Every structure is written in C-alpha cells, then in structure tokens.
ROLO-325307 format. One record per atom (N, C-alpha, C): residue in one letter; x, y, z. Coordinates in steps of 0.1 Angstrom, whole numbers, plus 5000, padded with zeros to 4 digits. Example, Ala and Ser with C-alpha at 12.3 -4.5 7.8 and 13.67 -1.06 7.14 Angstrom:
2
a513249435078a512349555078a513249675078s512849785071s513749895071s512950005079
This chain:
674
m018984496065m019484586074m020884646072p021184766071p022484816067p023584746076k024784736070k025784696079k026584786087i026784756099i027284826110i028784856108s029184976105s030585016104s031485006115s032584976117s033584956127s034285106128n034085186122n034785306122n034285396133s035185456140s034785536152s033985656147y034085686137y033385796131y031885766127s031485636127s030285596123s029285656134p027985706130p026985746137p026485626146h026685506141h026085376149h026785386162y027885426164y028585426176y027785506187l027485636182l026685726190l025285666192i024585606183i023285526186i023485426197f024685366197f024885256207f024985326221f025785446220f025985526232f024385566237f023685626230f022385676235f021585566239s021585436232s020785336235s021285296251s022385296253s022785256266s022285336277c022385496274c021985576286c020385556287i019785526277i018185516277i017985396282s018585296281s018385146287s018485166304i019585226307i019885236321i018985346328i018585456323i017685526329i016285466330l015885386319l014585296321l014685186331f015985146331f015985036344f015885096358l016385206358l016385276372l014985316375l014085366364l012885406367l012085256370l012385146364l011885026367l011884986381i013184986386i013684946398i012585036409k012585166406k011785256416k010285206417t010085146407t008585096407t008184956413i009184866414i009084736420i008984736435p007984676442p007884656455p008884546459f010084586464f010884496471f010484436482p010584306483p010384236498p011284296507v010684346520v011484406531v011884296539t013284266540t013684156548t014284216562t013584216573t014084276583t014584166595t014384056592t014883936602t015783836592v016583786599v017483676592v017083546598s017383426593s017083296598s017183286613v016183236618v016083206634v016983126637d017683036630d018782926633d020082976634i020383116630i021583166630i021783216646l023183186650l023583226663l023083356666p022883396679p022483546679p023783616677f025083566681f026483656680f026583686665y026183606655y026283636641y025383726635k024083726641k023083806634k023283956629p024084036641p024484166637p025384176624y025984076619y026884056609y026284026597i024883986597i024183956585i023284086581l023584116567l022784216560l021984176550p020784156549p019984086539p020184156527q020284086516q020684146502q019584106492s018384066496s017484036487s017084146476e017184266478e016984376469e017984376459k019184356463k020384356454k020284236445i019984126448i019884006440i018784026429i017584066434i016684106423i017184196413t017684326418t018384416410t019384366399y020284276405y021284216397y020784136385f019784056389f019383956379f018484056368l017784146373l016984236364l017984296354a019084346361a019884426351a020584356341i020984236342i021884166332i020684116323i019484126326i018284066314i017984196308f017484306314f016784426309f017784496301i019084536307i019884636300i020484596288p020984486287p021584446273p020484426264t019384366268t018284336258t017684466251t017484576260t016884676254t017984746249i019084756251i020084836243i020184766228v020184636228v020284576214v018984616205l017884596214l016584636207l016384786201q016884876209q016985016207q017785036195f018984966196f019984976184f019584936172l018984816171l018384776159l017184856153v016284916161v015385006158v015885136153y016885196159y017485316154y018285306141v018785176139v019685156128v018485166116k017585096117k016385086108k015985236106l015885326113l015385466113l016385536106f017685496105f018885586105f018685636090n018085576081n017885616066n017085766067c016485786077c015585906076c016386036078s016086126070s017086256072s016986326084c015786296093c015486376105c016686336114l017286216112l018386166122l019586216117r019886266107r021286296101r022086386111w021186456119w021986566129w022986486138m022886366140m023686286150m025186296146n025186306132n026586306126n027486416131l026786536136l027586656138l028186646152f027686536160f028486566175f028886416178p029886356173p030386226174p031186196186l031086076192l031586056205l033286066205h033786096194h035386096194h035886236196s034686316199s035186456200s035686496213l036486586214l037386626226l036486626239f035386676238f034386696250f034186566255f033986466247f033686326253f034986266259n036186286250n037386236256n037686286271i037486416271i037786476284i036986436295l035786426291l034786366302l034986226305l035386146296l035685996298l036985986307i037986066305i039186066315i038786106326t037986216329t037586236342t036886146350v035786096343v034885986350v035785866354t036685806344t037285696347t038485726359g039085856358g039985896371g039285886383f038185936381f037085946393f036885826402i036485726392i035985586395i037285516401i038385536395i039585476400i039885536414l039885656416l040385716430l039185686442k038085686436k036885656443k036785496449s037285416440s037485276444s038385246454f039585326453f040685316461f040385386476s039585476474s039285546487s038285456497q037585366490q036785266497q037785196507l038885176503l039885086510l040685156521s040185286524s040985366533s040985296547v039985216551v040185156563v041185066564y041785006553y042784926551y043985006546s044285126548s045085216543s046585176546d046885096556d048285046560d048584936550i047584876546i047984766537i047684786523f046784866518f046584906505f047185016499l047485126506l048085256503l049185286513p050185206513p051485256519p051985396513d052385476521d052885626515d052085676506n050685656507n049785706498n050285726483s050885626478s051485596466s050485646454i049185606455i048285636444i047985786443f048085866454f047986006455f049086086452h050286026452h051486086450h051686156436p051986266436p052286356422p052886266413a053886206416a054486116406a053686006401f052985956408f052185846403f051285916396i050686016398i049586076388i050286136376l051486176376l052286236364l052386106354f052885976360f053185876352f051885836346f050785806353f049485776349f048985866336f049185996335f048886066325f049886056312l051186036316l052086006305l051585866299g051185766307g050885646301g049585666294i048785746298i047585766290i048085836275i048885926275i049385976263i050085896254f050885786261f051485686252f050485576246i049285536254i048585456248i047585516235s047585656239s046585726229s047485746214y048785746216y049785756205y049685616199l049685506206l049885376202l048285356192y047285406199y045985416190y046185476177y046785586176y046785656163y047985596154f048985556161f050185496153f050285366159p049485256156p049785126161p050885056158f051384966167f052884926165f052684796157s053684806148s053684706137s055284646137k055284516136k056584446135k057384466122k056484506112k057084526099k057984646098n057584736107n058384866109n059584846117f059684726122f060984716131f061484576127l062584566118l062884446111l063484366122y064184416132y064984346141y064084266149l062884336152l061884256160l061184156153h060984176140h060184096131h061083966129n062483996127n063183876123n063483776137n063283856149n063483766162n062383756168s061283746162s059983736170s059883606179q060483506174q060483366181q061283386195k062383446194k063283466205k062683566215i061883656210i061283776218i060283716226n059283626217n058083546222n058383466235l059683386232l060083306243l060583386254f061383496253f061783576265f060683626273l059583676264l058383726272l057683616280s057683496275s056983396285s057883366297i059183376295i060083336305i059883446315l059683566312l059883686320l058483686327a057283646319a055983626327a056083526339i056683396336i056783306347i057683356358l058783436355l059683476367l058783566376l058083666367l057483756375l056383696384i055783596378i054683536387i055283476400i056383406398i057083346411i057583446420i058083556416i058783656424i057583736432t056383766423t055483856428t054683776440l054483646438l053783556449l054683526460f055983506458f056883486470f057283606477d056483676480d056783816487d056783836501r056683706509r056883726523r057083586528t057283576540t057583446548t056583436558m056483316563m055283276572m055983186585d055483216598d055783126607d054583116616d054182986621d052882966629d052883066641k053983116644k053783206658k053283336654n053083366639n052583486636n051283496634v050483386636v049183376631v048083446639f048583516652f047683596658f048083736659i048583786650i049083906649i047584006645e047584106653e046284176653e045684216640r046484266632r045884316619r045384216609t046384126606t045984026597t045383906601f045683876615f044883766622f044783636612q045883576607q046083476598q045083366602y045083326616y044483206621y042983216616v042083306618v040783286613v040583246599h041283296589h041083266576h041783146572s042683096580s043282956576s042682846582a041882866594a041482746603a040482656594v039682746585v038482686580v038982596568f040182616564f040882526553f041582396560i042482446569i043382366576i042582256584g041482296591g040782206599g040382086592p039582096582p039181986572p040181896568v041381966563v042381876558v043181796568h043381856582h043681776593h042781656595d041581686596d040681586597d040681456587i040681506574i040881416564i042081316564l043281376569l044681296569l044481226582n043481236591n043381146602n041981056601g041481036589g040480946589g039180986587k038881126591k037381166589k037181186574v035781206572v035381226560v034281336558i034381436550i033681546547i032081506544l031281556550l029681526549l029381416558v030381356565v030081236575v030281266588n031681296592n031881326606n032881446608t032881536596t033681666596t032881756584d033281876585d032581956576d033482046567s033082126559s033982226550s032982336544q033282466545q032582586541q032482576526y033582536519y033582546503y033482436494g033482316500g033382196492g033882066497i034181976487i034781846493i036081826488l036281816476l037481806469l038681906473i037982006475i038982146478i039882106489n039382026498n040381966510n040981856508y040481756498y040981636495y042381666489l042581756479l043781766471l044881806481p044781906490p045881936499p046181836507a045181756512a045381636521a046281526513l045881506501l046681416491l048081466491i048481586489i049681656486i050581646500f049781666510f050381636524f050781506526k049881426523k050081266525k051281236518l051481286505l052581236497l053981306503v053781416508v055081486513v055381476528s054581366534s054781346550s056081316552p056981256546p058181216551p059181336552f058881436545f059581566545f058881686552m057581686552m056781806558m055581766562s055281816575s053881796581s052981926580l051681886581l050681996579l050882096590s051082216587s050882326597s050482456590f050282566597f049782696591f050882736584t052182706587t053182756579t053382666564s053382556566s053382466554s052282486543f051082516549f049982536544f049982686536f050582756543f050682876535f051482886523y052582816524y053482806513y052682716502l052082626505l051282556495l050282656487m049682736493m048882826488m049582926477i050982936481i051883036472i051982956459v052382816461v052582726449v051182726442y050082706450y048682696442y048582836433g048782956437g048783076433g049683086420i050983026422i051883026411i051482936399i050882836402i050382746392i048882826385y048182886394y046882936388y047283036378y048383136382y048783246374y049483196360i050283096364i050883046349i049782986339i048982916344i047682866337i047082986330a046783086339a046183206333a046883276321f048283266323f049083326314f049083246300i048983106301i048983026290i047783046283l046683056293l045283086284l045383206278l045783316284l045883446276l046783436264k047583376264k048583346254k047983276242y046983166245y046283086235y045183196229r044683256240r043483346234r043983466223f045383536228f045683616220f046683596207h047183476210h048283416200h049483516201s049683586214s050683676216s051183666231p052283646234p052883646246p052883806250l053083906242l052984036246l051584076250w050484036245w049384066250w048983976263a049483866264a049183776276a049683846287l051183896284l051883966295l051084096301i050684166292i049684296294i048584236303g047884116299g046884076309g047184046321l048483956322l049083906335l049284016344v049984126340v050184236350v048984326354t047884326345t046584386349t045984276360l046084146358l045484056367l046384086380f047684096381f048284126393f047884256401s047384346393s047184476399s045784486405l044784456395l043484466400l042984336407h043884236407h043384106416h044284096429f045484066424f046284016435f046584146444y047084236440y047484346449y046384426454l045184406449l043984466455l043284386464s043684256468s043084176476s043884136488l043184056498l043984036511l045083916508d044883856496d045383726495d046783706498r047483836496r048983816497r049383846511y048383896520y048483896533y047983796542i046783746538i046083626547i045983536537r046883436537r046783326529r046483196538p045583096536p044883106524p043583176525m043083236516m041683286516m041183216504v040283306498v039383236487v040383226474f041383296473f042183266461f043583206465p044083126461p043783066447p043282926450i042982876462i042382746465i041182736459r040382826460r038782806457r038682826443y039382906433y039082906420y040182836411l040882746417l041982676412l041482606397l040282556396l039882486385l039282566375d038982696376d038282756365d039182816353m040382846354m041282876344m041782746336p041982656342p042082516334p040882486325f039782496331f038482476324f038382546311f038782656313f038682766298f039782726289l040882686295l041982626285l041482506280i040782406285i040282296279i039082326269l038382416273l037282456264l038082516251f039082566250f039882616238f039982486230s040382376236s040882256228s039682186224y038582206231y037282156228y036582236216s036882356216s036182436205s036882406191k038382366192k038982336180k038482206172g038082126180g037682006173g036781916185k035581916184k034581856192k034581686190t034781626199t034681456198t034081406213i033381286209i032781236222i033781206234k034981176231k035881166244k036181316249k036481416241k036481536248k035181586255s034181556251s032881596257s032681506270l033081396271l033381316285l034281356293v035281406289v036381466297v035781566305i035281676295i034781816301i033581766311s032781686309s031781636317s032281606332i033281506330i033781436343i034481576350y035181646344y035981746350y035081836356l033981896350l032981976358l032281906369a031981776367a031381696380a032381716392l033781686387l034781696398l034681836404a034681946395a034582086399a033582116409i032282056407i031282086414i031682026428l032181916430l032381846441l033681916449y034581986440y035682056446y035182176453n034482256446n033882366451n032582396445y031482396453y030382396448y029782526439e030182636444e029682756436e030582776424t031982746423t032782746413t032182636402g032082516407g031782406398g030382426391i029382446399i028182486393i028082596384s028982716387s029182826377s029682786364l030782696366l031482636354l030582566344s029882476351s028782386344s027782486336v026982586343v026082646336v026982726325a028082766326a028882846316a028882756304f029282616307f029482516296f028282496287v026982486295v025682476290v025482596279f025882716284f025682846276f026582836264y027782776267y028482776255y027982676245e027582566250e026782466238e025582516233f024882616240f023782696234f024082776225l025282856227l025782966217l026282886204e026882786206e027582696195e026482646187s025382606193s024182556185s023482676176c023482786182c022782906176c023682946164r025182936168r025982966158r025782876144y025582756146y025782676133y024282626130s023282646137s021882616134s020982736138p020282776128p019182906132p018182846139n017882726139n016682656149n017082686163l016182776168l016182776184l015982646192k014782576186k014382456192k015682356193t016682356181t017782256181t018782296191a018882446194a019782486205a019382436216l018182456221l017582426234l017682276237k017582186226k017782046227k019082006230k020082076224k021382056226k021682096241s021182196244s021482246258s020782146269v019682096267v019181986274v019881856276i020381816265i021381696263i022581726272t023081836270t024381886277t023981866293i022981916298i022781926311i022381766317i021781696308i021781556312i022981486313v023881506304v025181466307v025981486317l025881606320l026581666332l025981606345l024681606345l024081536358l024381396358s024581326348s024981186347s026281166355a027281266349a028581276355a028681316368l027881406372l027781436387l027481316396l026181256391l025781126396l026981006400l027580996388l028680896388l029880916399t030181066398t031381096407t030781096422g029481146423g029081146437g028781016443s028380926433s028280786439s029380716444g030580766435g032080716438g032480766453y032080886455y032580966468y031680886479s030380856476s029580806484s030180656489i030480596480i031280456482i032380456490y033280576487y034580586494y034280616510a033180716512a032680746527a032280636533k031380546527k030980416531k032180316537y032980326528y034180226530y035180276542i035380416542i036180456555i035480466565t034080496567t033680546580t032480446583g031980356572g030780286575g029480336573s029580496569s028280566568s028480636555f027080666548f027180736536f027080876539p027780956530p027681116533p026181166535d026081276540d024781356541d024681456532w024381416521w024381526509w023581666512s022681636522s021681766523s022681856530r023781836536r024681936542r025682006531a025681956520a026382006509a026582156507l025082206505l024782336502l024682436515f024882356526f024682446539f025182566539y026482596538y027182716538y026782816528i026482766516i025982856505i024882926509r023782836516r022482926522r022983006532i023882966540i024283056551i024883206547f025783186538f026383306533f025583376522g024483316518g023583376510g022683486517l022583456530l021583546536l022283676539g023683716534g024083836535g025183846546f025883746549f026983726560f027983816556i028383916565i029483996565i029184076552a028284136550a027884216536a027884356544s027684446531s027784606534s026984666522n026684786525n025984866515n027084926506s026884886492s027984946483s027785086482s028785156481s028885316477s028285316462l027885436457l027285456446l028285416434i029485466436i030585456426i031785376433g032085266426g033385196433g033785096420f034885016425f035584916416f034484816413y033784796421y032484686418y031984696404l031884826401l031084876388l031884816374f033384786378f034084776365f033784636361p033784516368p033384376364p031984376357l030984436366l029684446362l029484506348a030384626346a030184686332a030584606322i031884546323i032384456313i031584336309y030784276320y030084156318y028884206309l028184316312l027084366305l027384396290i028784456288i029184496276i029184346267f029684266272f029784136265f028584066262l027784066273l026484026272l025484086261t025784226259t025184296250t025784246235k026984246235k027584196222k026984046219i026883966229i026483826225i024983826219l024083926225l022783936221l022684006209y023484086204y023584156191y023784066181s024883966184s025283876175s024283756171l023583736182l022283646180l021383696173f020883836174f019883896166f020383916152q021683956146q022183966137q022883846129k022983746137k023583626132k025083646126i025783726133i027383776131i028083726142y028983626139y029683566149y031183576147s031983596158s033183606159s033883476162d035283456159d035783326161d035583266174n035783336185n035583306199n034383336205f033283356197f031983416202f031583326212s031483196212s030983116223s031783096235w033083116232w034083096244w034083236251n033883346244n033683476254n032383456260g031383406253g030183396261g030183296275a030883186273a031083116285a031683176296l032683246293l033583316304l032583436310t031883506302t030983616308t029883546317a029383426311a028383366321a028983316333y030083276333y030983216345y031183346355g031783456349g031883576356g030683636362l029483636355l028383686361l027883606373l028083466371l027583376384l028383376395i029783396393i030383406405i030483546411y030083636404y029883766408y028783776418i027683686417i026683666428i027183676441y028483596444y028883606458y029083736462y029383836452y029683976459y028384046461i027384016454i025884066456i025584026467e025683876472e025083826484e025983886496r027383896495r028283936505r028984066500s028284186499s028884296494s029884366503y030884286502y032284336510y033284366499v033784496500v034684526489v035884456487l036384376498l037584296495l037184186488n036084156484n035484036477n035584066462v035384196458v035384246445v036484176437p037884206441p039084166433p039184016429v038783946441v038883806437v037783766426l036583816426l035583776418l035783846403s036883926401s036984006388s037783956379i038383836381i039283776371i038783756358p037383696357p036883676343p036783816336a036483936344a036084066340a037584126334i038384096343i039884176336i040084086325i040083956322i040483896311i039683956298l038183966301l037284006292l037684156288g038184246298g038584366295g039884376287i040784286290i041884276279i041584246265i040584136264i040384106252i039384236244l038484276251l038084416244l038984516240f039884546249f041084636247f041884606235k042184476233k042784426222k041984446210e040684416212e039984446197e039684586194l039584676204l039484826203l040784876195y041784816199y043184846195y043484806180s043184666178s043584616167s042384596153k041084616158k040184586150k038984686150y038484736160y037184826160y037384976159r038785006163r039285156165r038285246170l037685206182l036785306188l037585366200f037885496197f038885556208f038485566223c037085606224c036685646237c036785516247p036185396243p036285296252p037585236252y038385256242y039785216242y040485296253l040285426254l040885506264l040385466277a039185426279a038585406292a039485266297l039385166290l040085046293l041585076295g042085146286g043485186285g043985246299s043085336305s043385396317s043585286329f042885196329f042985086340f044184996336i044584986323i045884906321i047084986325v046785116321v047985206325v048185216340f046985236347f047085226361f047685096366s047084996361s047884836366s049284846364f049884886353f051384876351f052284966362i051585096364i052285176374i052085126388f050885066391f050685016406f051584896406y051584806396y052384686398y053684726399a054384836391a055584846392a056084916407y055084996413y055385036427y055484926437r054384846435r054384736444r055484646443f055984596432f056884506429f058284546434t058584696434t059784746437t059884786451n058684806457n058584856470n058184766482n057584656477n056884576487n057884526498y059184506495y060084466505y060184566516k059784686512k060084796524k058784796535f057784716530f056584736540f056684616548e056284666559e056184566572e054684496571y054784376569y053484286566y052984266581w053584226588w053184176601w052984306612k051684356610k051284476619k050784426632g051384476643g051084426656g051984376665d051584336675d052584296688d053084156685l054184106679l054683986677l054683926690s055283986702s055483906713s054183866719q053083926716q051783886720q051283756712s051483756699s050883656692s051783526697e053283546699e053983416703e053483366715a053083456725a052583416739a051383326738i050583366729i049183296727i049583136721y050583146710y051183016705y051582916715n052282996723n053282916734n052182856744k051082936746k050182876756k049382756750i049082766736i048482656729i049282536729n050582566728n051582436730n051482376743d051382456753d051182396766d049982306767s048982386762s047582306762s047582166755a048282176743a048582046735a049181946743k050181986751k050781886759k049881836771t049081906775t048181866785t047081776780i046581786767i045681706762i046281566761n047581576756n048381426755n048581356768y048681446778y048881396792y047881316796y046581396794y045281326800y044981196790q045081196776q044681106767q045781066758p046681006765p047980986754p047880886742s046980786745s046780676734s045580696723d044580806729d043380826721d043780916709k043280866697k043280956685k042481066684a041281026688a040281146689a040181206704v039881316706v039481396719v038381506716a037681536725a036581636727a037281756730v037281856720v037681996722v036782086718l036582196728l035782326725l036582426725s037182486714s038182596716s038082676703y038282806704y038382916692y039582866685v040582806691v041782796682v041882626683d040782556680d040682426681d041682366670t041782406657t042482376645t043882346648l044582456656l045982476658l046182386671l045282386680l045382296692l045682146689l044682096679l044781946678l045881936667l046282026660l047681996651l048781966660k048882056670k049782066680k049881946688a048581876690a048481756699a048681636690g048581646677g048481536668g047381446670k045981516672k044881456674k043681516666t042481446665t041381506657t040381516669n039381606664n038381616673n037281526673s036881466683s035781366683s034281416680l034381546682l032981626678l032881656663p031781636657p031581646643p031781766636y032781836636y032981956630y034581986627s034882066619s036382076616s037082196624a036282306626a036882406631a035582496637t035882576649t034782656655t034482766643q035282806635q034782926626q033882866616n033582746616n032382686607n031182676613i030982706626i029882706634i028882826634f027682846628f026882956625f025582936631t025082816634t023882796636t023582736649a022082746655a022082676665a021782516665s021282486652s021382346649s022582276649q023582336644q024982276645q025282256662v025082366669v025382366683v024582246690d023382226685d022582106691d022981976687n023581976675n024081836671n025581806678i026181916680i027381896689i026981846704l025981916710l025481876722l025081706723k024281696713k023781566711k024881466710n025781496705n027181416701n027681376715i027981496722i028581486736i027581386744k026481406745k025781326753k025781176749t025681156737t025781026732t027080956733a028181036731a029580956732a029980966747s029481066755s030081076770s031381086771p032181156765p033681156769p034081156781r035181096785r035581096800r036081256802y036781306793y037481436793y036981536782l036781656787l036381756776l037481866779f038081916768f038982016767f038382156761a037982246769a037382376764a037982496771d037982606762d038582736765d038082776780f039082826785f038682896799f038183036797d038583106785d038183216780d036583226780p035683306785p034383286785p033683326769w034383376764w033783436750w032983296741l033683186743l033183066734l031783026741e031783026753e030682986760e029683086760i029783216759i028783316758i028183326744n028883316734n028783356722n028383236712i028783116713i028783016703i028182906711y028582846722y028082716727y027482736742p026682806746p026082836757p025282716763s024482646754s023882526760s024882416762v025882406754v026782296755v027682326769f027982436770f028682466784f027682456797e026382476795e025582466806e025482296809y025482216799y025682076800y026882036808i027982086803i029482056808i029382086825h028782206826h028882266840h027982156849d026882086844d026082016851d026481876852n027381836844n027681666841n029281656844y030081766844y031581756844y032181836855r033281796860r033881876870r035281926866l035582046868l036782106866l037982056872v038881986864v040281936870v041182036872e041682106861e042582206862e042482306847s043482396850s043482496837s044882516834i045182466822i046682506818i046582566802g047482646800g047382716789g046182816785i045282766775i044382846772i043082756775i043182626781i042082546782i041782496797n040582476802n040082406811n039982256810v040382176819v040182006816v039182006825w038181946818w036881896824w036781736826e036381666837e036181526837e034881496841k034381396835k032981346837k032781306852n031481336855n031181306869n030781166870i031381096880i031080956883i029680946889
C-alpha cells in the first residue's frame, strides 16, 4: 500500500473527505430503513407528576451506537479501497480540486460560524445568564473573531519558532514557569467569581436549593450515622458523598455543613479539577503554552457555557472529579508498566465506580480499551489482545468485589445491615428513561464533541488497519472511549445544558488535534475549523473574565427568598420543641434537607431528600416505614403541592391516623392518634 502523505496538497486528504461524506449519507439512508421501536409510555412506576418530564430516547440510543460503529468503519474501508485504486489514471482528476482551495476555506468558515451562532441561539431561553449584553452578536466581538482567524492563519503559514526569538529561547524555563503560575491564578480567579448565602437558595431564576439538596442531603445523613444503600440514598454514587462528609468531619471545629459551605467546597473541587486538567495538558503537550490554550478553551466551552458557575453544586466538578487524575495516572502507567501500577489503577477504578457509577464504569471500559490497543500495538495477534482485555476485566472485577466487600463490612458495622446493592443503579435506570430530555435541533454545539470523538475513532481504526501507531495512540483511544461513554448521558437526557459538562474529553482531544494540525500534519481546513473554536474561546473568555463582576448573578426577589428561609428556621425550632432529644425525626417536606440541617437532625424515613423521590415504589417504601416505625410526630409541608404530586398515599394515611396539632413556618405538626 502506498504511504499516505501528510501534506495538505495530497489527494489522500480529498479521498478522506469524500469517504466521510459517503459514509454519513449511507448512514442516514440506513437509519431511514431501520424500524425503530416506538416508545409511547414510560415505566408505570414513575410518579404521575414526573411522567410529562420524560421523553423516551430509545431511537437516539440506537442511532448513537450505530453511528460510532458504522461511520468510522466505512470511512476507513473506503479510504483504503480508494488509496488502492488511486494508481488508476481515471482518478487523477481529483488532484485538480484540492480541499485547500479558497472555495472550501470560505465554506468552512461559514459553516463553522453558523454552528457556533446556532449553538448559542439554543441557549436563548437563558439569555440573561449566557448572553448578557448580547456580547456574542456585538460587532466588536465579531471583529475580534475574524482578526483571530487571520492571526491563526498567519501562524499556520509562518509557525512560531523559539529559534527566531533568541530572548524567548534563552529564557524558556522562566517563561514556562510564568505560564504555569498564570494558569493557576486564572483558575482560582475564574472560579471564585461570586459569593453565596443560604438565604439566596430560593431565588427564582437559579433556584440553588433544588440542585444542591441532592448532594447535601446524603452528606448530612452520613455525618449523622446513616449509610448509603441502607437507610439513605444518593443519585450519583456512594463515595461521591463520603468524600465531602469526611472533609466536613475534619473541619467541623471551624465550619459546619450548610448550603453556603458546600458551595465553597465545590469551588475548591473545581479549582483542584482544573489544576489537574492543566497538569494533564502540560504532560500531554510538553508545553505550558499549549496547556494554557487548552485551559482557556476548557473555561469557555465548558465552565462559561454551563450552569455550574451559577448553580453549584451541579454535575461538575463533584461528579467528574476522578477522571482527569485517572488519565494523569495512565500517563505514568504508559511510561513503564509494572504489577504495582496495574494494581493501583485497578483499585483506583474500583473506587471510581463506587464514587460515581457512570464515571467509574466509563473509566473502567476506557482502561480495558487502552489495554486492548496496547496489545494490538505490540502484538499483531488479535487473540492475544482479546485475552489481555479479558484478564484486565477479571482484575477490575476482582478489585471491585474487594472494595464492594469492604463497603459492605463498613455498612454492617455502622447499621447492623448489609447494603442493598440492587439500589446502586436505580437512578441510572430512572434517568435512562429520558428524564428532563428534549429533542435536539439539527445543528448545535452537541455536534462538536461527537465529531471530535468520531474523528479520533476513525484515526484509531485506521492505525489498527495500517499498523501505524503514534506515541500516545492508546492514551488517545482511552480518552475517546471515555468521552463517548459519558456522552451517553446527553443522548439519554438530551438537554442542551448537559452538553458542556460532557464535552471536557472532546475539548482536550480537539486541542490535541489542533496542535497536530499546526505542527505535524499541516492540513489547513481542519486546522482552521478547530482554530475558529479556539479563537472564539479566547475572545469569549476575555469578555467573561473582565465583565462578570458587572453581571447580577442573583436574579429574582431576594426578600422573598429570605422570607422562605426564615420560615424554615421557625419550622426547625418547632421540630426541636416537640422532639428536643431525638436525633431522627419524620419529615415530609420539599425543603427537608435545609429543614433538617437547621434542626440539627436526620430524617427517620429512608431517603435523603424529596428531590430523590421519583417512583411509586419509593413512596410505598416510605409509607411502609411510617407504618412500621409509627412515629409519635410527623412534620409535613402544609403547602398541598407535596401531598398532591409526590405523597398522596402517605398523606392519606396521615389524615386517617394522625391529628393536626399546629402549623408553624412551612410545616404542619401531626401527632399520632391514641
């Protein structure tokens, strides 16, 4: 087979382009012929209130998996066939119309610009958060964008070289140190962009409480002796709650758990996450400058496009805390494999699964894929590679069994009961139904990560076919596999604000590809496409960084939020009046987490927050618990919303077996009938 030239004037670049177009067209035709299962109903166990918020995504799941298998495979196969045929004179005409022509460059700029603007137009419903002063559509913003395009085009044709700048070359170590310090300072300043107060958690627009309670509730339970999967629950995992619980246990002489303190802890989490991401980029590129470029792009396309800076904690950084450290560890592992390093990674991944089920499982599959690619790289025998993968899976399962057994022993020691492991994946199944999903528009930012993953998947397949491997071939493959797996969360819950959070691996891979196009492959069109995103990121970040202090974060009536907060305080005092010496009380409230925090008690009912109740079986379990425990007092919202939408059967039992004593703050006090 003729060797593929990396020159952008090579006709092989055009062959790749046409192969991609044909593969996508064939895929669309294939999808049209597949009889997708029509899902008109959702699980009968889901509470009626939540059923309208569930949009079944079975068709998207099937399409997604077919796309990541069909498109890269057919591109590679076509490419190999066309290269074989290229010696035929009948194909020489393709040299006359290369992709580096002015027509394709203009088309590329137009399409890229359209996708960027279309992506942000999807966020118009959050215009007061994402587009203050319509900055993206401001003439100055557009002017700087095109000046940036000209600048990166200039760098492409006249690449920067330290040898041409003797001062920079002679002081490279000092400059690298300066860039590293600058990156860390930017991380700290960027994330510490506002303050928080418990009284603000009920502001109308951000409504901090809803997103925070699902994390703070389990942490509060753990601090008071409850155990996940035994007598309390968690949406995202097990250790994801124990780590902040341990932190608050250590700092308890100085700081107690509250919405405010947890908010600042999430900022610290974010700073640590970004610092690790910067170190990872620095190792990957061997350059603080390229790491800084990647960091700014992460800030813009991830942090500034998500709700995380307005509603902490959300899914970032607490949920994905362990992914960047894993890929940093994988770097060390790739430099020299030892049994000790293999055991460390296996235990790490087992803990990652217990930390957050989705992230941990995705990282584990990525590691198995890494070992498979490494085996293919050093052994042409596919059977050997598959055998190595099976061994890796067995080792990982053994580590998971060991860590899971350790947690079971811990749960038995604390509560006298073993954890119910069948509940571990309960919320993954619930959200997998398409909870708070939407129909994606034809063009949007969600295409960017998917395109990057498909590009790298195609490169991996081509390398396997040709047996041509780069230095970081397997590492890139692992990051691609991880990105594709966590992207399933968006496919299942196609909500536009989920995209930035799930795009971190794609952004890193995009920077890797951009650097390769700049310094190695010299392919101008894709270089310009990725460069436009990077230019956009720098301009967008500069605007946000310099103007965020002008933006009023807390939209809404502050006095109304404070009034709700004060009523909750009054209700907490009432709980302590009726049950002053009891550590656990029975509470049914939409704001149960804050109410119990203020009362200094835990819920005797087996859940951590009302925001975690989605099914009739959960409600039945709570009712069964009330009947069995038969508490003397029940403290429940007097607002009928909870009774109508979440706990109708429970409140029916309360009305039949309890009498109303009084109403204070936000709760009714119910006493058991004698």
